[in-house]
C-alpha positions, 0 to 999 in steps of 0.5 A, a space after each residue: 354154365 351161367 349162359 345155359 341158365 340164363 337161356 333156361 330162364 329166358 325161355 321160362 320168361 317167354 313162355 309166361 309172356 305168351 301164356 299171360 298175353 294169351 289170358 289178356 287176348 281171351 279176356 279182351 275178346 270175351 269183354 269186347 275192350 282191350 284189357 291188359 292185366 297188371 303184374 300186381 293183379 296176377 301176383 295177387 291172383 297167385 299168391 296174395 301174401 308174397 307181394 307185401 313180404 317182398 315190398 318189406 324186403 326190398 324196402 328193408 334191405 335196399 334203398 326205399 326209393 328202389 320199391 316206390 318208383 322203380 319196382 311199383 312201375 313194373 308192378 303196374 306194367 302188363 304182365 306179358 310185357 315185363 316178361 317178354 322184356 325179361 326174356 329179351 334181357 336174358 336171352 341178351 345176356 345168353 348170347 355169345 360175344 361175335 367177333 368184329 368183322 375186321 378181326 376175321 382179316 387180321 387188321 
């Protein structure tokens, strides 16, 4: 059950990474220079009020150290890399554990 949910979330994250990557490539071609849009810029474009409330919630319920160096670093990273990394991590979490090759031979 949980493995299937991780696979679906991995697929959605991969789709978001591809869409944001295509948008960055299109902007780069239009401006004739390489453009990487940070995650916080895309978040502000999508829903400006939720970024501040998310920051307040994380600082209130978790340690403030989690917000300042950790999450702000992720928010400064390009959107496509954050979602691609999330897709890889969720994809790894949804994999089945393989047998070691020695277990196949009864050793």
